[in-house]
N, C-alpha and C positions, 0 to 999 in steps of 0.2 A: 504494500500500500504506500502511496505517496500522497502527502498532504501539501499542496502548494498554496501558501498563504497569499502570495502576490496574485496568482491567477484565480484564487478562490475556487480551487478544484481538488476533489478527492478522487484518486484513481487507484483501482485495485487490479492486480494481476495475480491470479491464483493458478498455480500449476496443476491443480486438480480439476480445473474447468469452472464453468459458470454453474452455480448452484444456489439454492434458496438461502443458505447461510451467509452468502456474500452480501446480500441486502442487509441482513441484520448487522453484519460486521461494519459495513460502510455507514449505516445509520448510527451506530454506536459512536463511531469516530466523529460524525457530524454533530451529535449531541455533546461530545466532549469539547469540541470547538466552541459551541454555544456557552458552555460553562466557563471556559477560559476567557472568552470575549466579554462576558457579563462581568467578570471580576476585574478585567483590565479597563473596560470602558463602561462603567455603571450608568453614565448619563446618556449613552447612545441607545438606539433601538436595536438590541442584539438580534431579535427575531427577524427584523427586516434585513439586517446585514447577513444573517445566516441563510435567508431565502435566496440571496444572490449567488450562493455557492452552487457548483455543479458536481454531481456524483456520477462517475462512470465506472462500470465493471468491464475491464478489458481482458478478462480471463480467457476469452476465446482467441485472443491474439497472443497469448503467452505460451511459451513452450510447455507442453503437457507431459507430466510424468505418467508412467504406465503402472505404477504401484503405489503403496502407501508409505514407503520408507525412503524414497529419494528426495523428499521435500527440501532438505538442506542444500543439496546441489542445485536444485532448481531455484531456490531463493537466491543463492549467490549468482547464478546465471542471470536472473531477472535484474538483480542489483547492478551487475556489470552493464547490462544493456540499457538500463535506465540512466546510469551515470554518463554513458557515452551517447545516449539518445539515438542509438542505432535502430534501424528497423530490423525486424526479425523475419528470417526466412527459415521455415522448417522443412527439412528434407528427410524422408524416411530412407534408411539404409536397408536394403533387401536382406542382408545377412543378420541384421540385429533388429530388435524391436524399439530401440532407442532412437529418437530424432537427433539430428545434428543441427546446429545453428550456425549461421554465417552473418557477419555484418555487411551491410551494403552501403 
């Protein structure tokens, strides 16, 4: 998950794909931002400010893991791609079930 305060955007990349729990996760982050902004700017309309935020689930664009135990590797992969702001191309290797990624 990336929370960009300048762009007012919450973005989620989940290597296990798009699922119902992702909405709960991003909404919880959204509410945490409300709590932080209310404390920092008590005289401003925090709800109006919060409504200007965008939430996006980009899990369908994230490299996907094929099991329940490789999440650490995929977290690091997503982090590297986010830092470099590279696009993700997923290619399946015929001899393996694991995707490879390349930066473009």
